[in-house]
Every structure is written in C-alpha cells, then in structure tokens.
C-alpha positions as CSV (number, residue, x, y, z in Angstrom):
1,M,4.5,-42.0,-12.8
2,F,7.1,-44.5,-14.1
3,R,7.3,-42.7,-17.5
4,L,8.0,-39.4,-15.7
5,F,10.7,-41.1,-13.6
6,I,12.3,-42.5,-16.7
7,R,12.2,-39.2,-18.6
8,E,13.9,-37.5,-15.6
9,H,16.7,-40.1,-15.4
10,V,17.2,-40.9,-19.1
11,I,20.4,-38.9,-19.2
12,F,21.7,-40.9,-16.2
13,L,20.9,-44.2,-18.0
14,I,22.7,-43.0,-21.2
15,F,25.7,-41.9,-19.1
16,Q,25.9,-45.3,-17.4
17,F,25.7,-47.2,-20.7
18,L,28.5,-45.1,-22.3
19,L,30.6,-45.5,-19.1
20,V,30.4,-49.3,-19.3
21,L,31.2,-49.3,-23.0
22,F,34.2,-47.0,-22.3
23,I,35.6,-49.3,-19.6
24,M,35.1,-52.4,-21.9
25,L,36.9,-50.6,-24.7
26,L,39.9,-49.8,-22.4
27,Y,40.1,-53.4,-21.4
28,W,39.9,-54.5,-25.0
29,L,42.6,-52.1,-26.1
30,D,44.8,-53.3,-23.2
31,G,44.6,-56.9,-24.6
32,F,42.0,-58.3,-22.2
33,R,39.6,-60.3,-24.4
34,N,37.7,-62.5,-22.1
35,L,34.0,-62.3,-23.2
36,D,32.6,-64.0,-20.2
37,T,34.1,-61.4,-17.9
38,A,32.8,-58.6,-20.0
39,I,29.3,-60.0,-20.0
40,Y,29.5,-60.5,-16.2
41,S,30.7,-56.9,-15.7
42,I,27.8,-55.6,-17.9
43,V,25.2,-57.6,-16.0
44,I,26.5,-56.6,-12.6
45,S,26.6,-52.9,-13.5
46,S,23.1,-53.1,-14.9
47,I,21.8,-54.8,-11.7
48,L,23.5,-52.1,-9.6
49,T,22.0,-49.3,-11.8
50,I,18.5,-50.8,-11.7
51,T,18.7,-51.2,-7.9
52,F,19.8,-47.6,-7.5
53,L,17.1,-46.3,-9.7
54,G,14.5,-48.5,-8.0
55,T,15.4,-47.3,-4.6
56,L,15.3,-43.7,-5.8
57,F,11.9,-44.3,-7.4
58,V,10.5,-45.7,-4.1
59,K,11.8,-42.6,-2.2
60,K,10.2,-40.3,-4.8
61,Y,7.0,-42.3,-5.1
62,S,4.9,-40.1,-2.8
63,F,6.3,-36.9,-4.4
64,Y,5.4,-38.1,-7.9
65,K,2.0,-39.2,-6.7
66,K,1.4,-35.7,-5.3
67,I,2.5,-33.7,-8.4
68,L,0.6,-36.0,-10.8
69,S,-2.7,-35.8,-9.0
70,V,-5.2,-32.9,-9.3
71,P,-5.3,-31.0,-5.9
72,T,-8.7,-30.3,-4.5
73,K,-7.5,-27.9,-1.9
74,I,-4.4,-25.9,-1.1
75,E,-3.6,-27.8,2.1
76,V,-2.9,-31.0,0.1
77,V,-0.2,-29.3,-1.9
78,L,1.5,-27.9,1.3
79,Q,1.7,-31.3,3.1
80,R,5.3,-32.3,3.8
81,E,6.1,-35.8,2.7
82,A,9.7,-35.4,1.5
83,Q,12.3,-38.1,2.0
84,S,15.2,-36.4,0.2
85,P,16.9,-33.1,0.6
86,E,15.9,-32.0,-2.9
87,I,12.2,-32.6,-2.3
88,K,12.4,-31.0,1.1
89,Q,13.9,-27.9,-0.5
90,V,11.1,-27.9,-3.1
91,E,8.5,-28.1,-0.4
92,M,10.1,-25.2,1.6
93,Y,10.1,-23.2,-1.6
94,L,6.3,-23.9,-2.1
95,Q,5.7,-22.9,1.5
96,H,7.4,-19.5,0.8
97,I,5.4,-19.0,-2.4
98,Y,2.2,-19.8,-0.5
99,R,2.9,-17.3,2.2
100,L,3.6,-14.6,-0.4
101,Y,0.4,-15.5,-2.2
102,Q,-1.5,-15.2,1.1
103,K,-0.1,-11.8,1.8
104,E,-1.0,-10.5,-1.7
105,V,-4.5,-12.0,-1.4
106,Q,-5.0,-10.4,2.0
107,L,-3.7,-7.1,0.7
108,L,-6.0,-7.2,-2.3
109,Y,-9.0,-8.2,-0.2
110,A,-8.3,-5.4,2.3
111,T,-8.0,-2.9,-0.5
112,Q,-11.2,-4.0,-2.1
113,N,-13.0,-4.1,1.2
114,R,-11.8,-0.6,2.0
115,H,-13.0,0.7,-1.3
116,L,-16.4,-1.0,-0.9
117,Q,-16.9,0.3,2.7
118,F,-15.8,3.8,1.7
119,M,-18.1,4.0,-1.3
120,N,-21.0,2.8,0.8
121,S,-20.3,5.4,3.5
122,W,-19.7,8.1,0.9
123,V,-22.9,7.5,-0.9
124,H,-24.8,7.6,2.4
125,Q,-23.1,10.9,3.3
126,M,-23.8,12.5,-0.2
127,K,-27.5,11.9,0.2
128,T,-27.7,14.7,2.7
129,P,-26.6,17.6,0.4
130,I,-28.5,16.2,-2.5
131,S,-31.7,16.1,-0.4
132,V,-31.1,19.7,0.7
133,L,-30.7,20.8,-2.9
134,E,-33.9,19.0,-3.9
135,L,-35.8,20.8,-1.1
136,M,-34.4,24.1,-2.2
137,V,-35.6,23.5,-5.8
138,Q,-39.0,22.5,-4.6
139,N,-39.3,25.7,-2.5
140,E,-41.4,28.3,-4.1
141,H,-39.4,31.1,-2.7
142,Q,-36.1,32.4,-4.2
143,I,-33.2,29.9,-3.8
144,D,-30.5,30.9,-1.4
145,S,-27.3,31.0,-3.4
146,M,-25.1,30.8,-0.2
147,S,-26.9,27.6,0.9
148,V,-26.5,26.0,-2.6
149,S,-22.8,26.9,-2.6
150,E,-22.3,25.2,0.8
151,E,-24.0,22.0,-0.3
152,T,-22.0,21.9,-3.6
153,D,-18.8,22.4,-1.6
154,R,-19.8,19.4,0.5
155,L,-20.3,17.4,-2.7
156,K,-16.9,18.6,-4.1
157,R,-15.1,17.6,-0.8
158,G,-16.7,14.2,-1.0
159,L,-15.7,13.7,-4.6
160,D,-12.1,14.7,-3.8
161,A,-12.0,12.2,-1.0
162,V,-13.2,9.4,-3.3
163,L,-10.7,10.3,-6.0
164,M,-7.8,10.4,-3.6
165,N,-8.8,7.1,-2.0
166,A,-8.9,5.5,-5.5
167,R,-5.5,7.0,-6.4
168,L,-3.8,5.6,-3.4
169,D,-3.3,2.3,-5.1
170,T,-1.3,4.0,-7.9
171,F,0.3,6.6,-5.6
172,E,3.9,6.4,-7.0
173,E,2.7,6.9,-10.5
174,D,0.7,10.0,-9.6
175,M,3.4,11.6,-7.4
176,H,5.4,14.6,-8.4
177,I,8.0,16.0,-5.9
178,E,8.8,19.7,-6.1
179,Q,9.6,22.8,-4.1
180,V,6.4,24.1,-2.5
181,D,5.7,27.5,-1.1
182,L,3.8,26.5,2.0
183,K,2.2,29.8,2.8
184,Q,0.9,30.2,-0.7
185,L,-0.5,26.7,-0.7
186,V,-2.2,27.1,2.7
187,S,-3.7,30.5,1.5
188,K,-5.1,28.7,-1.6
189,V,-6.7,26.0,0.5
190,V,-8.2,28.5,2.9
191,T,-9.6,30.6,0.1
192,E,-11.2,27.5,-1.5
193,N,-12.9,26.7,1.8
194,K,-13.9,30.2,2.7
195,R,-17.6,29.4,2.6
196,L,-17.0,26.6,5.2
197,F,-15.4,29.2,7.5
198,I,-18.3,31.7,7.0
199,G,-21.0,29.0,7.5
200,H,-19.5,28.0,10.8
201,H,-18.5,31.5,11.9
202,V,-14.9,30.4,12.4
203,F,-11.9,32.5,11.3
204,P,-8.6,31.3,9.8
205,F,-5.3,32.8,11.1
206,I,-2.2,32.1,9.0
207,S,1.2,32.5,10.7
208,I,3.7,31.2,8.1
209,D,6.9,32.8,6.9
210,D,6.9,34.1,3.3
211,N,10.0,32.2,2.5
212,C,8.9,28.9,4.0
213,I,9.7,26.4,1.1
214,I,9.3,22.7,1.7
215,T,9.8,19.7,-0.6
216,S,6.6,17.6,-1.3
217,D,3.9,16.9,-3.8
218,T,1.6,19.9,-4.2
219,K,-1.6,18.1,-5.1
220,W,-1.4,15.4,-2.3
221,L,-0.3,17.9,0.3
222,Q,-3.1,20.3,-0.6
223,F,-5.6,17.5,0.0
224,V,-4.0,16.7,3.4
225,I,-4.2,20.4,4.5
226,A,-7.8,20.5,3.3
227,Q,-8.7,17.5,5.5
228,F,-7.1,19.2,8.5
229,L,-9.0,22.4,7.8
230,T,-12.3,20.6,7.3
231,N,-12.0,18.7,10.6
232,A,-10.9,21.8,12.5
233,V,-13.9,23.8,11.3
234,K,-16.4,20.9,11.6
235,Y,-15.5,20.1,15.2
236,T,-15.5,23.7,16.3
237,F,-19.1,24.2,17.5
238,E,-18.8,27.6,19.1
239,E,-18.8,30.7,17.0
240,N,-16.0,33.3,16.6
241,K,-13.3,30.7,17.2
242,K,-10.1,30.6,15.2
243,V,-8.2,28.0,13.2
244,Y,-4.4,28.6,13.3
245,F,-2.1,27.6,10.5
246,E,1.5,27.9,11.9
247,T,5.0,26.8,11.2
248,K,8.1,26.5,13.3
249,I,11.7,25.3,12.9
250,M,12.9,22.5,15.2
251,D,16.2,20.7,14.7
252,E,16.3,22.2,11.2
253,N,13.0,20.5,10.4
254,V,9.9,22.5,9.3
255,I,6.9,21.7,11.4
256,F,3.6,22.8,9.9
257,S,0.5,22.7,12.3
258,V,-3.2,23.3,12.0
259,R,-4.6,24.2,15.5
260,D,-8.2,24.7,16.3
261,E,-10.2,25.7,19.3
262,G,-12.8,23.0,19.0
263,I,-14.1,20.2,21.2
264,G,-10.9,18.1,21.1
265,I,-10.6,14.4,20.7
266,P,-11.4,12.1,23.6
267,T,-8.4,10.2,25.1
268,S,-10.0,6.8,24.2
269,D,-10.1,7.8,20.5
270,I,-6.8,9.5,20.0
271,K,-4.9,6.3,19.0
272,R,-7.6,5.2,16.6
273,V,-8.6,8.4,14.7
274,T,-6.2,7.5,11.8
275,K,-7.8,4.1,11.3
276,A,-10.0,3.6,8.3
277,F,-13.7,4.2,8.9
278,F,-13.2,5.1,12.6
279,T,-15.6,7.9,13.4
280,G,-15.3,7.9,17.2
281,E,-17.3,9.9,19.7
282,N,-17.0,13.2,17.8
283,G,-18.1,11.6,14.5
284,R,-21.3,10.4,16.1
285,K,-22.0,13.9,17.3
286,T,-21.9,15.4,13.8
287,G,-23.3,12.4,12.0
288,E,-21.3,13.5,8.9
289,S,-18.1,11.7,9.4
290,T,-16.9,8.9,7.0
291,G,-13.9,8.1,9.2
292,M,-11.6,8.4,6.2
293,G,-10.2,11.9,6.4
294,L,-7.4,11.4,8.9
295,Y,-6.8,7.9,7.6
296,L,-6.1,9.2,4.1
297,A,-4.0,12.1,5.5
298,Q,-1.9,9.6,7.4
299,E,-1.5,7.3,4.4
300,I,-0.4,10.2,2.2
301,C,2.1,11.6,4.7
302,N,3.6,8.1,5.1
303,R,4.0,7.7,1.4
304,L,5.5,11.1,1.0
305,G,7.9,10.5,3.8
306,H,6.4,13.1,6.2
307,E,5.6,12.5,9.8
308,M,2.1,13.3,11.0
309,T,1.3,13.9,14.7
310,I,-1.8,14.7,16.6
311,T,-2.1,16.4,20.0
312,T,-5.4,17.3,21.6
313,K,-7.1,18.3,24.8
314,V,-10.8,17.8,25.3
315,G,-12.7,21.2,25.4
316,E,-9.6,23.2,24.2
317,G,-8.9,22.0,20.7
318,T,-6.7,19.8,18.6
319,T,-3.4,20.3,16.8
320,V,-2.4,18.2,13.8
321,S,1.2,18.6,12.6
322,I,3.3,17.5,9.7
323,V,7.1,17.3,10.1
324,F,9.1,18.0,6.9
325,K,12.5,16.6,7.5
326,Q,15.4,18.8,6.3
327,Q,17.6,15.9,5.3
328,E,14.8,14.4,3.2
329,Q,14.2,17.8,1.6
330,E,17.8,18.1,0.6
331,E,17.9,14.6,-0.9
332,R,14.7,15.2,-2.9
333,S,16.0,18.5,-4.0
334,E,19.2,16.8,-5.4
335,Q,17.0,14.2,-7.1
336,D,14.9,17.0,-8.7
337,V,18.1,18.7,-9.9
338,D,19.3,15.5,-11.4
339,I,16.0,14.9,-13.1
340,N,15.9,18.4,-14.5
341,T,19.5,18.1,-15.6
342,R,18.8,14.9,-17.5
343,R,15.7,16.4,-19.1
344,S,17.8,19.5,-20.2
345,D,20.4,17.2,-21.7
346,E,17.8,15.2,-23.5
347,S,16.2,18.4,-24.8
348,I,19.7,19.6,-26.1
C-alpha cells in the first residue's frame, strides 16, 4: 500500500526537491550564503512535505485498501468510502459502469431465456406434424399427398419462425431497405399459403392498388404478413369465411391491413398478444400456439420503423394493420439513392 502511494506521488517529491534547490540557488546567487538558514529551510520544507503526504495517505488509506484487496462479491466494490472529491468521482464512475453492466447482463439473460423458451415450445409444437407423418407412413393405404403437404407446410412455418427469432439479434446486419410492390408481395405470401386456406375452407380477398409501393425490407415484411395470414386463418373456425388484405391512404401514409372474420381476441388479452410466449384464451383453444407470432411481428415492425396496430371484436374478427409513414419512406428512398449513387461511382 505504501509503495503504491510512493509510486503515485514520486513526481511530486521530485518536484518539491527541485523547487527547494532552485530557491537555495537563487539565494546563493543573490549573495546570501548562510548555511544554517539553508539547512533550516530544507528541514522545514521536508517536514511540511512529509506532513502533507502523510495526511493524504491517511485520507486515501481505505481506498488503497479496497483496490489492493481481492473482492469476493460485487457489493464490496460498490461501497462508498471516499474522503476526497477525486475518489468520490471514481466511485460514481464505477457505479455507472456497474449499472451498464447490469443492463447488458439482463439483456443477454432475457435473450437467452427467450431463445430457450421458444425452442422448447417450438420442439413441442413440431412433434404434432411429425407424429402425423409417421402415422401416414405406417398406414397400409395410399398416402394422402394433400395431408402430407399440410404437415410439411406446418414444419416450414415453424422453421421460418425459429430462423427469424435467431436473426433478430443481428437484425441490422440482415436488413436491406428497398422499394417493395405491396400487392405483388401479398399475392406471393397468399400463394405460398394456399394449402392453409384450402384446408380451413377460408378464402383470401386482396384489395390493394397495383401501384402501391412502400419502402421496407422484403424478407422481413414477408414474414410479418405470413404471421398475420396464419393467425387470421387459424382462428377462423367457420367455413367459407374470408381474409381481407387491404390498403388505404390516411394523412399521406399507407395503411396495410389484414382483416379476418374469425373469433376475435378477448378484451383481457388484447394488450398482451404481442408479448413473448403469450398464447391467451384463443391459443388454448387451438393448442398449437407458441405465443411468438405477433411478438416477432411487433419486434420486426419496430425495428423497421413501422407502426403495428390491432383492433378486434369478439365473434366478428380481428384487423392487424401496419402504417408505412410517407416521410420515413422518402428519407429511406433518399438513402437508397445515395447508396446506389456511391456504388455506381465506385464501379466507375
């Protein structure tokens, strides 16, 4: 502890020694040659310097004791025992670092816990289509290709959800903003899920302008629309109902909506349907919900800068909407133009 203190103040000691020599030299050059006075001055300055350093050492004793010991728990490091402004500031700095550390640890723990819960839930859900396929294989009669296709589609949707959940942690690296033909994208999603519509006897109805162009990420937006579509069909228990894909312009913003004629969402669940792993009353009815569909959709919309809203009425249906802000689209369009321009310049 004492060696650390000396190493920290060795420059001060050298400075004090040179200062005394300089003063003695000035007196010597001025003609003052009294040796006893010089020795007295040196002794007094040494005593004052040692007293100052001793007082400073006493004030920093607890601080040196803390930093030279091996901490057994984090609370010991965060104890406030400062007796000087400098050490107080150091302790405040450590407090800020600790809070940042706590936030990062909690975020990592929440992410790991979310992945673990989702994987457990997903594995449980995927047992159903695998079991159905095994029964089909064991059946001596001819395998129904339509049933096999339905089960493989369930597996594909489950795999897509797992991949998207894993990619959320590196969302910015995987994002590519571009101009998207909304009607073409919706038609593609509907076509890919046509067997889901046929199996539930539900019909899609697309009412989107041909020139409806929005600015977003095609891959992520396609996954979001697929989640809306899957939920709309899954929670429409009556046959010959429709799922409407519509757009409208409001305050120069494009509002895309997926509206179904299903059972609706209970009022008690509406505020929690976008929470991770929340299945709610409707999820318990089907027994196939992981509680991650709308959560992932909400997370993706937030990171893309789109606003997602849900309106519902029990027994009449649910409408899930995405608001594409016009100002945001213009800014992103300008960014795309700048990026394309820079790429063109580099190519030239």
